[in-house]
C-alpha positions in Angstrom: 18.8 14.1 79.2 19.4 17.8 78.9 20.3 20.1 76.0 22.9 19.0 73.5 25.1 20.7 71.0 28.0 19.8 68.7 30.4 22.8 69.0 33.6 22.8 66.9 33.9 19.0 67.2 33.0 18.8 70.9 29.9 17.1 72.1 28.3 19.3 74.8 25.5 18.4 77.1 23.9 20.7 79.7 22.1 18.7 82.5 19.7 20.5 84.8 20.2 23.9 83.2 17.2 24.4 80.9 17.9 28.0 80.1 21.5 27.5 78.9 22.1 28.9 75.4 24.4 27.6 72.7 26.5 30.8 73.2 27.1 30.0 76.8 28.0 26.4 75.9 30.5 27.8 73.4 32.1 29.9 76.2 32.5 26.7 78.3 34.1 24.9 75.4 36.6 27.8 75.0 37.2 27.8 78.8 38.1 24.1 78.8 40.2 24.2 75.7 42.3 27.0 77.2 43.2 24.9 80.2 43.5 21.4 78.8 46.4 20.5 76.5 44.8 17.4 74.8 41.9 17.7 72.3 38.5 17.8 74.0 35.9 15.2 72.9 33.0 15.8 75.3 31.9 18.3 77.9 29.1 17.9 80.5 27.8 21.0 82.2 25.8 20.5 85.5 24.6 23.0 88.2 26.8 23.3 91.3 26.4 25.1 94.6 26.4 28.9 94.8 25.1 29.4 91.2 28.2 27.9 89.7 28.5 25.0 87.2 30.5 21.8 87.3 32.3 21.0 84.1 33.2 17.4 83.3 35.1 16.7 80.2 36.8 13.8 78.3 39.8 14.2 76.0 41.0 12.4 72.9 44.5 11.1 73.2 47.0 12.7 70.8 48.6 10.5 68.3 52.3 10.3 68.6 55.1 8.8 66.6 57.5 6.5 68.4 61.1 7.6 68.1 63.9 5.0 68.5 67.6 5.1 68.5 68.8 2.6 65.9 72.4 2.2 64.8 73.2 5.7 66.2 70.3 7.5 64.5 67.0 8.8 66.0 64.2 7.4 63.7 60.5 7.1 63.7 60.2 4.5 61.0 62.6 2.6 58.8 60.5 2.6 55.7 62.9 5.0 53.9 66.0 3.0 54.7 67.8 1.0 52.0 67.7 -2.8 52.1 71.2 -3.1 53.7 70.2 -0.8 56.6 66.9 -2.6 57.1 68.7 -6.0 57.2 71.1 -4.6 59.8 68.2 -3.5 62.0 66.5 -6.9 61.6 69.6 -8.8 62.6 70.3 -6.7 65.7 69.9 -8.3 69.1 66.9 -6.8 70.8 67.4 -5.8 74.5 64.7 -4.9 77.0 
């Protein structure tokens, strides 16, 4: 199985590297985070040729808010609209 750590919300597993320390694993977490724009969920560290390591990682998808153009306005949700504007949106012909 290998060594396992939970480092700043990232599940880290080192396979085939019995002498790896948690400090080294923290360094790899920082390395991946610097290069990957999405939040990192898991990192697997394995030995590679020439004394290097192979890093395999999974990311969490970022949540996003859908923005639509409705009646000339860019909006995310219509929950703050008054009843007349909500009715206007409901009665529109949807295209696409």
